[in-house]
Backbone as XML, in Angstrom:
<?xml version="1.0"?>
<chain id="A" units="angstrom">
  <residue number="1" name="UNK">
    <atom name="N" x="-11.650" y="-0.728" z="-15.036"/>
    <atom name="CA" x="-10.665" y="-1.606" z="-14.122"/>
    <atom name="C" x="-9.624" y="-1.090" z="-13.948"/>
  </residue>
  <residue number="2" name="UNK">
    <atom name="N" x="-9.000" y="-1.425" z="-12.647"/>
    <atom name="CA" x="-7.556" y="-0.675" z="-12.370"/>
    <atom name="C" x="-6.009" y="-1.212" z="-13.267"/>
  </residue>
  <residue number="3" name="UNK">
    <atom name="N" x="-6.997" y="-2.428" z="-13.472"/>
    <atom name="CA" x="-5.515" y="-2.807" z="-14.132"/>
    <atom name="C" x="-5.106" y="-2.860" z="-15.847"/>
  </residue>
  <residue number="4" name="UNK">
    <atom name="N" x="-6.312" y="-2.276" z="-16.155"/>
    <atom name="CA" x="-6.362" y="-2.062" z="-17.881"/>
    <atom name="C" x="-6.201" y="-0.850" z="-17.923"/>
  </residue>
  <residue number="5" name="UNK">
    <atom name="N" x="-6.038" y="0.201" z="-16.994"/>
    <atom name="CA" x="-6.049" y="1.550" z="-17.070"/>
    <atom name="C" x="-4.148" y="1.767" z="-17.982"/>
  </residue>
  <residue number="6" name="UNK">
    <atom name="N" x="-3.996" y="2.140" z="-19.172"/>
    <atom name="CA" x="-2.565" y="2.543" z="-19.189"/>
    <atom name="C" x="-1.612" y="3.455" z="-18.589"/>
  </residue>
  <residue number="7" name="UNK">
    <atom name="N" x="-2.369" y="3.932" z="-17.763"/>
    <atom name="CA" x="-1.270" y="5.011" z="-17.197"/>
    <atom name="C" x="-1.222" y="4.097" z="-15.625"/>
  </residue>
  <residue number="8" name="UNK">
    <atom name="N" x="-1.935" y="2.912" z="-15.377"/>
    <atom name="CA" x="-1.684" y="1.954" z="-14.016"/>
    <atom name="C" x="-1.018" y="0.924" z="-14.316"/>
  </residue>
  <residue number="9" name="UNK">
    <atom name="N" x="-1.105" y="0.003" z="-16.055"/>
    <atom name="CA" x="-0.312" y="-1.024" z="-16.709"/>
    <atom name="C" x="1.367" y="0.089" z="-16.552"/>
  </residue>
  <residue number="10" name="UNK">
    <atom name="N" x="1.668" y="0.758" z="-16.714"/>
    <atom name="CA" x="2.441" y="1.191" z="-17.470"/>
    <atom name="C" x="3.361" y="1.442" z="-15.442"/>
  </residue>
  <residue number="11" name="UNK">
    <atom name="N" x="2.487" y="1.666" z="-14.335"/>
    <atom name="CA" x="2.734" y="2.304" z="-13.311"/>
    <atom name="C" x="3.365" y="0.999" z="-12.717"/>
  </residue>
  <residue number="12" name="UNK">
    <atom name="N" x="2.581" y="-0.583" z="-13.382"/>
    <atom name="CA" x="3.077" y="-1.568" z="-12.702"/>
    <atom name="C" x="4.433" y="-2.153" z="-13.229"/>
  </residue>
  <residue number="13" name="UNK">
    <atom name="N" x="4.164" y="-1.895" z="-14.872"/>
    <atom name="CA" x="5.473" y="-1.794" z="-15.544"/>
    <atom name="C" x="6.752" y="-1.689" z="-15.021"/>
  </residue>
  <residue number="14" name="UNK">
    <atom name="N" x="6.746" y="-0.598" z="-14.167"/>
    <atom name="CA" x="7.376" y="0.361" z="-13.520"/>
    <atom name="C" x="8.138" y="-0.354" z="-12.232"/>
  </residue>
  <residue number="15" name="UNK">
    <atom name="N" x="7.238" y="-0.796" z="-11.410"/>
    <atom name="CA" x="7.321" y="-1.263" z="-10.222"/>
    <atom name="C" x="8.392" y="-2.591" z="-10.592"/>
  </residue>
  <residue number="16" name="UNK">
    <atom name="N" x="7.790" y="-3.727" z="-11.643"/>
    <atom name="CA" x="8.047" y="-5.052" z="-12.187"/>
    <atom name="C" x="9.568" y="-4.810" z="-12.586"/>
  </residue>
  <residue number="17" name="UNK">
    <atom name="N" x="10.238" y="-4.058" z="-13.316"/>
    <atom name="CA" x="11.298" y="-3.207" z="-13.762"/>
    <atom name="C" x="12.475" y="-3.124" z="-12.940"/>
  </residue>
  <residue number="18" name="UNK">
    <atom name="N" x="11.974" y="-2.118" z="-11.669"/>
    <atom name="CA" x="12.494" y="-1.929" z="-10.870"/>
    <atom name="C" x="12.610" y="-3.192" z="-9.574"/>
  </residue>
  <residue number="19" name="UNK">
    <atom name="N" x="12.046" y="-3.704" z="-9.336"/>
    <atom name="CA" x="12.202" y="-4.845" z="-8.951"/>
    <atom name="C" x="13.174" y="-5.652" z="-9.267"/>
  </residue>
  <residue number="20" name="UNK">
    <atom name="N" x="13.431" y="-5.799" z="-11.265"/>
    <atom name="CA" x="13.972" y="-6.629" z="-11.314"/>
    <atom name="C" x="15.591" y="-5.890" z="-11.215"/>
  </residue>
  <residue number="21" name="UNK">
    <atom name="N" x="15.054" y="-4.924" z="-11.330"/>
    <atom name="CA" x="16.863" y="-3.935" z="-11.714"/>
    <atom name="C" x="17.523" y="-4.409" z="-9.897"/>
  </residue>
  <residue number="22" name="UNK">
    <atom name="N" x="17.130" y="-4.015" z="-9.038"/>
    <atom name="CA" x="17.096" y="-3.975" z="-8.041"/>
    <atom name="C" x="17.573" y="-5.638" z="-7.238"/>
  </residue>
  <residue number="23" name="UNK">
    <atom name="N" x="17.282" y="-6.676" z="-8.376"/>
    <atom name="CA" x="17.788" y="-7.735" z="-8.029"/>
    <atom name="C" x="16.670" y="-8.038" z="-6.496"/>
  </residue>
  <residue number="24" name="UNK">
    <atom name="N" x="15.501" y="-7.703" z="-6.394"/>
    <atom name="CA" x="14.971" y="-8.247" z="-5.011"/>
    <atom name="C" x="14.671" y="-9.604" z="-4.992"/>
  </residue>
  <residue number="25" name="UNK">
    <atom name="N" x="14.395" y="-10.420" z="-6.445"/>
    <atom name="CA" x="13.875" y="-11.861" z="-5.963"/>
    <atom name="C" x="14.926" y="-12.725" z="-6.997"/>
  </residue>
  <residue number="26" name="UNK">
    <atom name="N" x="14.818" y="-13.280" z="-6.762"/>
    <atom name="CA" x="15.115" y="-14.750" z="-7.660"/>
    <atom name="C" x="14.271" y="-15.974" z="-7.933"/>
  </residue>
  <residue number="27" name="UNK">
    <atom name="N" x="14.511" y="-16.503" z="-9.235"/>
    <atom name="CA" x="12.712" y="-17.696" z="-9.592"/>
    <atom name="C" x="14.068" y="-18.955" z="-8.921"/>
  </residue>
  <residue number="28" name="UNK">
    <atom name="N" x="13.027" y="-19.784" z="-8.519"/>
    <atom name="CA" x="13.908" y="-20.808" z="-7.871"/>
    <atom name="C" x="12.435" y="-21.816" z="-8.203"/>
  </residue>
  <residue number="29" name="UNK">
    <atom name="N" x="12.892" y="-22.961" z="-7.406"/>
    <atom name="CA" x="11.725" y="-24.361" z="-7.419"/>
    <atom name="C" x="11.557" y="-24.254" z="-6.030"/>
  </residue>
  <residue number="30" name="UNK">
    <atom name="N" x="10.453" y="-24.437" z="-6.149"/>
    <atom name="CA" x="9.553" y="-24.451" z="-4.619"/>
    <atom name="C" x="9.243" y="-25.863" z="-4.257"/>
  </residue>
  <residue number="31" name="UNK">
    <atom name="N" x="9.913" y="-26.136" z="-2.644"/>
    <atom name="CA" x="10.728" y="-27.768" z="-2.465"/>
    <atom name="C" x="8.357" y="-28.116" z="-2.268"/>
  </residue>
  <residue number="32" name="UNK">
    <atom name="N" x="8.457" y="-29.326" z="-2.653"/>
    <atom name="CA" x="7.111" y="-30.015" z="-2.902"/>
    <atom name="C" x="6.503" y="-29.758" z="-1.552"/>
  </residue>
  <residue number="33" name="UNK">
    <atom name="N" x="7.073" y="-29.756" z="-0.371"/>
    <atom name="CA" x="6.385" y="-29.699" z="0.604"/>
    <atom name="C" x="5.987" y="-28.105" z="1.236"/>
  </residue>
  <residue number="34" name="UNK">
    <atom name="N" x="6.063" y="-27.290" z="0.256"/>
    <atom name="CA" x="5.624" y="-25.707" z="0.709"/>
    <atom name="C" x="4.484" y="-25.037" z="-0.322"/>
  </residue>
  <residue number="35" name="UNK">
    <atom name="N" x="4.000" y="-23.973" z="0.094"/>
    <atom name="CA" x="3.118" y="-23.695" z="-0.704"/>
    <atom name="C" x="3.735" y="-21.957" z="-1.157"/>
  </residue>
  <residue number="36" name="UNK">
    <atom name="N" x="3.253" y="-21.685" z="-2.174"/>
    <atom name="CA" x="3.168" y="-20.406" z="-2.505"/>
    <atom name="C" x="2.389" y="-18.741" z="-1.501"/>
  </residue>
  <residue number="37" name="UNK">
    <atom name="N" x="3.132" y="-18.069" z="-1.361"/>
    <atom name="CA" x="2.160" y="-16.926" z="-0.605"/>
    <atom name="C" x="1.904" y="-16.094" z="-2.113"/>
  </residue>
  <residue number="38" name="UNK">
    <atom name="N" x="0.956" y="-15.420" z="-1.718"/>
    <atom name="CA" x="0.036" y="-14.649" z="-2.979"/>
    <atom name="C" x="0.518" y="-13.361" z="-2.761"/>
  </residue>
  <residue number="39" name="UNK">
    <atom name="N" x="0.170" y="-12.533" z="-3.657"/>
    <atom name="CA" x="1.014" y="-10.940" z="-3.799"/>
    <atom name="C" x="-0.467" y="-9.905" z="-4.266"/>
  </residue>
  <residue number="40" name="UNK">
    <atom name="N" x="-0.094" y="-8.808" z="-3.738"/>
    <atom name="CA" x="-1.133" y="-8.121" z="-4.661"/>
    <atom name="C" x="-0.553" y="-6.391" z="-5.010"/>
  </residue>
  <residue number="41" name="UNK">
    <atom name="N" x="-1.472" y="-6.438" z="-5.463"/>
    <atom name="CA" x="-1.024" y="-4.718" z="-6.113"/>
    <atom name="C" x="-1.803" y="-3.825" z="-5.079"/>
  </residue>
  <residue number="42" name="UNK">
    <atom name="N" x="-1.125" y="-2.578" z="-4.788"/>
    <atom name="CA" x="-1.419" y="-1.406" z="-4.294"/>
    <atom name="C" x="-1.232" y="-0.521" z="-4.790"/>
  </residue>
  <residue number="43" name="UNK">
    <atom name="N" x="-2.479" y="0.506" z="-4.918"/>
    <atom name="CA" x="-2.410" y="1.930" z="-6.054"/>
    <atom name="C" x="-2.200" y="3.117" z="-5.592"/>
  </residue>
  <residue number="44" name="UNK">
    <atom name="N" x="-1.607" y="3.908" z="-5.741"/>
    <atom name="CA" x="-1.827" y="5.260" z="-5.155"/>
    <atom name="C" x="-1.328" y="6.072" z="-6.010"/>
  </residue>
  <residue number="45" name="UNK">
    <atom name="N" x="-1.940" y="7.261" z="-5.985"/>
    <atom name="CA" x="-1.859" y="8.498" z="-6.922"/>
    <atom name="C" x="-1.162" y="9.559" z="-6.144"/>
  </residue>
  <residue number="46" name="UNK">
    <atom name="N" x="-0.058" y="10.005" z="-6.480"/>
    <atom name="CA" x="0.758" y="11.069" z="-6.107"/>
    <atom name="C" x="0.451" y="12.228" z="-6.764"/>
  </residue>
  <residue number="47" name="UNK">
    <atom name="N" x="0.325" y="13.857" z="-5.730"/>
    <atom name="CA" x="0.633" y="14.573" z="-6.673"/>
    <atom name="C" x="1.318" y="15.397" z="-6.184"/>
  </residue>
  <residue number="48" name="UNK">
    <atom name="N" x="1.400" y="16.652" z="-7.224"/>
    <atom name="CA" x="2.324" y="17.388" z="-6.791"/>
    <atom name="C" x="1.576" y="18.604" z="-5.274"/>
  </residue>
  <residue number="49" name="UNK">
    <atom name="N" x="2.676" y="19.861" z="-4.952"/>
    <atom name="CA" x="1.977" y="20.962" z="-4.108"/>
    <atom name="C" x="1.337" y="21.148" z="-4.468"/>
  </residue>
  <residue number="50" name="UNK">
    <atom name="N" x="1.018" y="21.553" z="-6.025"/>
    <atom name="CA" x="-0.212" y="22.209" z="-6.318"/>
    <atom name="C" x="-1.710" y="21.095" z="-6.505"/>
  </residue>
  <residue number="51" name="UNK">
    <atom name="N" x="-1.666" y="20.613" z="-6.593"/>
    <atom name="CA" x="-3.092" y="19.259" z="-6.215"/>
    <atom name="C" x="-2.986" y="18.634" z="-7.632"/>
  </residue>
  <residue number="52" name="UNK">
    <atom name="N" x="-1.755" y="18.924" z="-9.015"/>
    <atom name="CA" x="-1.821" y="17.821" z="-9.934"/>
    <atom name="C" x="-1.374" y="16.489" z="-9.559"/>
  </residue>
  <residue number="53" name="UNK">
    <atom name="N" x="-1.823" y="16.106" z="-10.620"/>
    <atom name="CA" x="-1.181" y="14.642" z="-10.308"/>
    <atom name="C" x="0.304" y="14.772" z="-10.759"/>
  </residue>
  <residue number="54" name="UNK">
    <atom name="N" x="1.105" y="13.875" z="-9.850"/>
    <atom name="CA" x="2.194" y="13.794" z="-10.240"/>
    <atom name="C" x="2.817" y="12.205" z="-11.003"/>
  </residue>
  <residue number="55" name="UNK">
    <atom name="N" x="2.513" y="11.515" z="-10.435"/>
    <atom name="CA" x="2.857" y="10.345" z="-10.996"/>
    <atom name="C" x="1.511" y="9.219" z="-9.990"/>
  </residue>
  <residue number="56" name="UNK">
    <atom name="N" x="1.703" y="7.458" z="-11.111"/>
    <atom name="CA" x="0.654" y="6.945" z="-10.905"/>
    <atom name="C" x="1.287" y="5.550" z="-10.186"/>
  </residue>
  <residue number="57" name="UNK">
    <atom name="N" x="1.490" y="5.817" z="-8.956"/>
    <atom name="CA" x="2.375" y="4.702" z="-8.271"/>
    <atom name="C" x="1.611" y="3.067" z="-8.312"/>
  </residue>
  <residue number="58" name="UNK">
    <atom name="N" x="2.221" y="2.267" z="-8.320"/>
    <atom name="CA" x="2.052" y="0.253" z="-8.106"/>
    <atom name="C" x="3.166" y="-0.114" z="-7.288"/>
  </residue>
  <residue number="59" name="UNK">
    <atom name="N" x="2.438" y="-1.126" z="-6.779"/>
    <atom name="CA" x="3.426" y="-1.544" z="-5.509"/>
    <atom name="C" x="3.327" y="-2.894" z="-5.362"/>
  </residue>
  <residue number="60" name="UNK">
    <atom name="N" x="3.546" y="-3.395" z="-5.398"/>
    <atom name="CA" x="3.682" y="-5.301" z="-5.490"/>
    <atom name="C" x="4.217" y="-5.467" z="-4.320"/>
  </residue>
  <residue number="61" name="UNK">
    <atom name="N" x="3.372" y="-6.156" z="-3.476"/>
    <atom name="CA" x="3.511" y="-6.562" z="-2.290"/>
    <atom name="C" x="2.885" y="-8.189" z="-2.024"/>
  </residue>
  <residue number="62" name="UNK">
    <atom name="N" x="3.620" y="-8.754" z="-1.485"/>
    <atom name="CA" x="3.336" y="-10.271" z="-0.859"/>
    <atom name="C" x="2.112" y="-10.198" z="0.060"/>
  </residue>
  <residue number="63" name="UNK">
    <atom name="N" x="1.669" y="-11.323" z="0.394"/>
    <atom name="CA" x="0.559" y="-11.318" z="1.458"/>
    <atom name="C" x="1.066" y="-12.598" z="2.699"/>
  </residue>
  <residue number="64" name="UNK">
    <atom name="N" x="2.547" y="-11.642" z="3.067"/>
    <atom name="CA" x="3.100" y="-12.409" z="4.081"/>
    <atom name="C" x="2.456" y="-12.707" z="5.090"/>
  </residue>
  <residue number="65" name="UNK">
    <atom name="N" x="1.148" y="-11.903" z="5.543"/>
    <atom name="CA" x="0.367" y="-12.076" z="6.737"/>
    <atom name="C" x="-0.178" y="-13.393" z="6.684"/>
  </residue>
  <residue number="66" name="UNK">
    <atom name="N" x="0.123" y="-14.229" z="5.821"/>
    <atom name="CA" x="-0.334" y="-15.910" z="5.835"/>
    <atom name="C" x="0.414" y="-16.920" z="5.975"/>
  </residue>
  <residue number="67" name="UNK">
    <atom name="N" x="1.786" y="-16.535" z="6.508"/>
    <atom name="CA" x="2.759" y="-17.287" z="6.435"/>
    <atom name="C" x="3.051" y="-17.015" z="8.719"/>
  </residue>
  <residue number="68" name="UNK">
    <atom name="N" x="3.620" y="-18.477" z="8.894"/>
    <atom name="CA" x="4.073" y="-18.537" z="10.355"/>
    <atom name="C" x="4.774" y="-18.577" z="10.418"/>
  </residue>
  <residue number="69" name="UNK">
    <atom name="N" x="5.912" y="-17.959" z="11.581"/>
    <atom name="CA" x="7.456" y="-17.977" z="11.701"/>
    <atom name="C" x="7.815" y="-19.549" z="11.816"/>
  </residue>
  <residue number="70" name="UNK">
    <atom name="N" x="8.909" y="-19.710" z="11.426"/>
    <atom name="CA" x="9.186" y="-20.973" z="11.607"/>
    <atom name="C" x="8.713" y="-22.233" z="10.693"/>
  </residue>
  <residue number="71" name="UNK">
    <atom name="N" x="7.812" y="-21.905" z="10.459"/>
    <atom name="CA" x="7.300" y="-23.181" z="9.426"/>
    <atom name="C" x="6.840" y="-22.941" z="8.090"/>
  </residue>
  <residue number="72" name="UNK">
    <atom name="N" x="6.844" y="-21.555" z="7.784"/>
    <atom name="CA" x="6.577" y="-21.087" z="6.623"/>
    <atom name="C" x="7.790" y="-20.258" z="5.547"/>
  </residue>
  <residue number="73" name="UNK">
    <atom name="N" x="8.294" y="-19.764" z="7.087"/>
    <atom name="CA" x="9.820" y="-18.749" z="6.629"/>
    <atom name="C" x="10.355" y="-18.779" z="7.991"/>
  </residue>
  <residue number="74" name="UNK">
    <atom name="N" x="11.960" y="-18.263" z="7.404"/>
    <atom name="CA" x="12.769" y="-18.115" z="8.587"/>
    <atom name="C" x="13.814" y="-16.802" z="8.343"/>
  </residue>
  <residue number="75" name="UNK">
    <atom name="N" x="12.900" y="-16.353" z="7.416"/>
    <atom name="CA" x="14.115" y="-14.557" z="7.306"/>
    <atom name="C" x="12.876" y="-13.844" z="6.782"/>
  </residue>
  <residue number="76" name="UNK">
    <atom name="N" x="12.835" y="-12.944" z="7.191"/>
    <atom name="CA" x="12.026" y="-11.627" z="6.707"/>
    <atom name="C" x="12.946" y="-10.508" z="5.679"/>
  </residue>
  <residue number="77" name="UNK">
    <atom name="N" x="11.423" y="-9.956" z="5.148"/>
    <atom name="CA" x="11.892" y="-9.076" z="4.231"/>
    <atom name="C" x="11.810" y="-7.761" z="5.124"/>
  </residue>
  <residue number="78" name="UNK">
    <atom name="N" x="12.388" y="-6.457" z="4.757"/>
    <atom name="CA" x="12.120" y="-5.114" z="4.983"/>
    <atom name="C" x="12.010" y="-4.505" z="3.790"/>
  </residue>
  <residue number="79" name="UNK">
    <atom name="N" x="11.685" y="-3.428" z="4.130"/>
    <atom name="CA" x="11.173" y="-2.094" z="3.254"/>
    <atom name="C" x="12.793" y="-1.649" z="3.244"/>
  </residue>
  <residue number="80" name="UNK">
    <atom name="N" x="13.121" y="-1.002" z="2.300"/>
    <atom name="CA" x="14.254" y="-0.465" z="1.889"/>
    <atom name="C" x="14.220" y="1.323" z="1.940"/>
  </residue>
  <residue number="81" name="UNK">
    <atom name="N" x="14.949" y="2.431" z="2.623"/>
    <atom name="CA" x="14.502" y="3.980" z="2.281"/>
    <atom name="C" x="15.011" y="4.495" z="1.321"/>
  </residue>
  <residue number="82" name="UNK">
    <atom name="N" x="14.447" y="5.405" z="0.733"/>
    <atom name="CA" x="14.511" y="6.062" z="-0.184"/>
    <atom name="C" x="15.765" y="6.839" z="0.126"/>
  </residue>
  <residue number="83" name="UNK">
    <atom name="N" x="16.743" y="7.079" z="-0.985"/>
    <atom name="CA" x="17.789" y="8.014" z="-0.865"/>
    <atom name="C" x="17.500" y="9.585" z="-0.321"/>
  </residue>
  <residue number="84" name="UNK">
    <atom name="N" x="16.575" y="9.585" z="-0.678"/>
    <atom name="CA" x="16.517" y="10.605" z="-0.207"/>
    <atom name="C" x="15.758" y="11.170" z="1.299"/>
  </residue>
  <residue number="85" name="UNK">
    <atom name="N" x="15.561" y="10.091" z="1.942"/>
    <atom name="CA" x="15.083" y="9.928" z="3.548"/>
    <atom name="C" x="16.332" y="9.856" z="4.302"/>
  </residue>
  <residue number="86" name="UNK">
    <atom name="N" x="17.188" y="9.086" z="3.873"/>
    <atom name="CA" x="18.350" y="8.449" z="4.257"/>
    <atom name="C" x="18.992" y="10.198" z="4.222"/>
  </residue>
  <residue number="87" name="UNK">
    <atom name="N" x="19.255" y="10.983" z="3.022"/>
    <atom name="CA" x="20.260" y="11.807" z="2.958"/>
    <atom name="C" x="19.717" y="13.413" z="3.869"/>
  </residue>
  <residue number="88" name="UNK">
    <atom name="N" x="17.987" y="13.321" z="3.903"/>
    <atom name="CA" x="17.409" y="13.894" z="4.961"/>
    <atom name="C" x="17.897" y="13.848" z="6.489"/>
  </residue>
  <residue number="89" name="UNK">
    <atom name="N" x="17.551" y="12.650" z="7.062"/>
    <atom name="CA" x="18.281" y="12.340" z="8.164"/>
    <atom name="C" x="19.556" y="12.505" z="8.431"/>
  </residue>
  <residue number="90" name="UNK">
    <atom name="N" x="20.842" y="12.298" z="7.730"/>
    <atom name="CA" x="21.672" y="12.332" z="7.504"/>
    <atom name="C" x="22.473" y="13.810" z="7.828"/>
  </residue>
  <residue number="91" name="UNK">
    <atom name="N" x="21.342" y="14.518" z="6.938"/>
    <atom name="CA" x="21.798" y="16.498" z="6.842"/>
    <atom name="C" x="21.355" y="16.790" z="8.612"/>
  </residue>
  <residue number="92" name="UNK">
    <atom name="N" x="20.011" y="16.383" z="8.746"/>
    <atom name="CA" x="19.643" y="17.177" z="10.055"/>
    <atom name="C" x="20.254" y="16.421" z="11.473"/>
  </residue>
  <residue number="93" name="UNK">
    <atom name="N" x="21.176" y="15.073" z="11.448"/>
    <atom name="CA" x="21.869" y="14.993" z="12.462"/>
    <atom name="C" x="23.005" y="15.468" z="11.826"/>
  </residue>
  <residue number="94" name="UNK">
    <atom name="N" x="23.793" y="15.840" z="11.239"/>
    <atom name="CA" x="24.737" y="16.537" z="10.925"/>
    <atom name="C" x="24.786" y="18.285" z="11.346"/>
  </residue>
  <residue number="95" name="UNK">
    <atom name="N" x="23.749" y="18.702" z="10.948"/>
    <atom name="CA" x="23.304" y="20.324" z="11.377"/>
    <atom name="C" x="23.323" y="20.620" z="12.776"/>
  </residue>
  <residue number="96" name="UNK">
    <atom name="N" x="22.511" y="19.244" z="13.690"/>
    <atom name="CA" x="22.265" y="19.445" z="14.649"/>
    <atom name="C" x="23.467" y="18.633" z="15.875"/>
  </residue>
  <residue number="97" name="UNK">
    <atom name="N" x="24.663" y="18.943" z="15.004"/>
    <atom name="CA" x="25.930" y="17.951" z="15.611"/>
    <atom name="C" x="25.621" y="16.672" z="16.639"/>
  </residue>
  <residue number="98" name="UNK">
    <atom name="N" x="24.531" y="16.017" z="16.179"/>
    <atom name="CA" x="24.392" y="14.917" z="17.015"/>
    <atom name="C" x="25.092" y="13.545" z="16.227"/>
  </residue>
  <residue number="99" name="UNK">
    <atom name="N" x="25.577" y="12.818" z="17.478"/>
    <atom name="CA" x="26.470" y="11.495" z="16.924"/>
    <atom name="C" x="25.606" y="10.967" z="15.655"/>
  </residue>
  <residue number="100" name="UNK">
    <atom name="N" x="25.943" y="9.913" z="15.444"/>
    <atom name="CA" x="25.097" y="9.261" z="14.222"/>
    <atom name="C" x="25.917" y="7.486" z="14.655"/>
  </residue>
  <residue number="101" name="UNK">
    <atom name="N" x="25.273" y="6.942" z="14.600"/>
    <atom name="CA" x="25.371" y="5.343" z="14.363"/>
    <atom name="C" x="24.800" y="4.389" z="13.590"/>
  </residue>
  <residue number="102" name="UNK">
    <atom name="N" x="25.336" y="3.953" z="12.703"/>
    <atom name="CA" x="24.671" y="2.496" z="11.572"/>
    <atom name="C" x="24.776" y="1.527" z="12.686"/>
  </residue>
  <residue number="103" name="UNK">
    <atom name="N" x="24.443" y="0.724" z="12.546"/>
    <atom name="CA" x="23.747" y="-0.715" z="13.264"/>
    <atom name="C" x="23.317" y="-1.473" z="11.903"/>
  </residue>
  <residue number="104" name="UNK">
    <atom name="N" x="24.120" y="-2.383" z="11.940"/>
    <atom name="CA" x="23.380" y="-3.770" z="10.897"/>
    <atom name="C" x="23.853" y="-3.281" z="9.512"/>
  </residue>
  <residue number="105" name="UNK">
    <atom name="N" x="24.491" y="-2.551" z="9.192"/>
    <atom name="CA" x="24.730" y="-2.311" z="7.539"/>
    <atom name="C" x="26.235" y="-3.140" z="7.210"/>
  </residue>
  <residue number="106" name="UNK">
    <atom name="N" x="26.103" y="-3.150" z="5.758"/>
    <atom name="CA" x="27.156" y="-4.570" z="5.394"/>
    <atom name="C" x="27.544" y="-3.300" z="4.407"/>
  </residue>
</chain>
């Protein structure tokens, strides 16, 4: 079983540590008239260019597809881009001398 393998348990713990370090959520009391939504683990093996295993990646995702807008939620969660992706976009934009506009950033 995946969740019993030390490589995967390490990957899952790393994901939990990262979520906590980024203050992704906060524990709170669930209102009486609300239900929790589930979560599940997604697993992926990342490989190096030569085909060797680079790392085991576990991602904890919610089952948001069970929610109904306006009834179960009023806000949405969006994934965060990796900094290497942001730097790449900025680099290409600068090298092509394109205009760069940022909307919605705080």
